[in-house]
N, C-alpha and C positions, 0 to 999 in steps of 0.2 A: 586634521591638517589637509591642506589642499595642494600638496606637491604635485607638479606636472599637470595640473588642470588649468588650461589657459582659456577656456571658453568664458566669455563675458555673459553672465546669465541675464543681465539687463532687468533684474527685478521681476522676472517672469518664470513660469514653469516651462518645461521642455516643449510641450505641445503649443502653448501660446507663443513662445519665442519663435518656433519654426514657422507657424502660420504668419506671424508678423513679418518675419524676414522675407517670406515668400511673397506677401502682398507688397512689401516695399520694393522688392526686386522687380515685380511686374510693373509697378508704377515707374520705376527708373527706366525700364526698357521702353515703356510706352511714351513717357514724357521727356526722356533723355536727361533730366535733372530734377532733383527733389530737395526740399528743405527738411531737415530733421535735426536731432541732437547729435553731438559729436560722437558719443558712445555708440548710438545706433548706426551712424554713418560708417564707423570703423567696423562694426560687426557686419553690416551689409556689404562692405567691400570684400571681406573674407568670404562671404556667402556667394556673391555674384560673379567674382572674377573667374573661378573655376568653371562656372557655367558658360561664360563667354568663350573660354578656351575650348570647351567641348563643342560649341556651336561652329567653330571654324571648320570642322569636318562634318559634313551633313550626311550622317548615316541614321538609319532607323534606330539603332541601338543608342546613339548619342541623343537623339530626340526623346526617346523614352526615359533616359536617365534625367535629362533636364526637366521633362514634364513631371517626373516624380518629385522634384524639388519645387517647381513653380506652381503646378496644378492649375495652369491657365493656358489653354491651347492657343489663344490669340497672342499672348506674350511669347510663347515658344515659336510660333510662326514668324513673328516680327524679329525675334532674336536670330533665327536661322537665316532669314532673308536679308534684311537691311543691315542689322548691326554686324553680323559676321562678315558681310561684304566690305563694310567700312573698316573693320579692324583686322582684316586678313593678313596684312604684312606686319602688324605690331606683335612683338614677342611677349608682351605682358603689360601690366599697368594700364588697364582699360578705363579705370575710374579715377577721378580727382576729387579730393575733399578740400573745400574752401571754407574756412571758419568765418562766421558772420557776426559774432558778438553774442550777447546774452538775450534771452527771451524776457520780455517785460513781466510776464505773470509770475514766474518762479525763478528767474535768473539762471536758467539752464543754458549751458554753452550750446549754441546753434551752429549748424554747418550746412553747406550745400554740397551734395554729392552729385557728380555729373559724369557722363560718358565723355572721355577725352576727345574723341574724334568729331564730336558734334558741336564743340564750341568753336565758332568761326573766328572769334576775337583772338584767341591764342594761336590758331592754325595759320592765320594770315601773316602774323609776325614771323613764324618759322619759315614760311615760304619765301618771304623777302630776305631773310637772313641767308637762306641757301643760295640766293642769286649772287651774292658777293663772294667770290672765291679768290684764291691767290692769283690764278691765271688772269682773271678779269682786271685785277689791280695792276698787274705787270703790263697788260695791254694798255690800260688807262695811263700808266706812267710813260709808256712809249709814245702814245698819242699826244700826251700833254705838251712835250717840247715842240712837236711838229705844229700843234695848234698855236702855241705861243709864237713860233717863227712865222707863221702865215700872217698874223695881224701886223707883225713888225715890218714885213715886206710891203703890206698894203699902206702902212703909214709912210714908209719911205717913198712909195710911188705918189702918194698924195702930196708929200712935201716937194717932190720934184715937179709935179704938175703945178703947184702953187708958185714956184719960182719962175 
C-alpha cells in the first residue's frame, strides 16, 4: 500500500528523477519557459517553487541549499540575480502551467510551464486593469456632465451667430 506517499515517480528511479528535475529547473530558469508533459510540469512546479522562495533572501546558506538541488552555478547565479529581483514582492505562485494539447507521437498531454513575471502578454493586461479604479470612474462621471454642457453652449452660440 502507498498510503501517504504523494511523490509522482514519473516512471523513473530516485536518482534519475532528481537529475531530470534539476535539469528541467535549470532550463526553466535560463529560458523562462519550457514545453514538457503535464505530469513533469506539475512535478517541476513542486520542485522549483521552494527554490525561488529561497532565492528571495540572498545568503550564502541559501545559495548552497539551492546549488545542492540544481547543481549548476550559472542557473543559481541567474536565479539569485534576475529572477529573485523580479519576483521579490510576490508571495508565491511563481510558475504557471498552460496545457497545450497532445503530442503527435504518443498522444501524451503536453504543457508549457513558465515563470509568471516574465510573460509580458499577461502582465500588460493586469497593469491596464489596475489603472481603472473607483475614484477615476467617479471623476469621469463628474467630468462627463460638464463636457456635455460645454458642447451644448457652443451649439447655442453657433445658433445665435447664424441668426
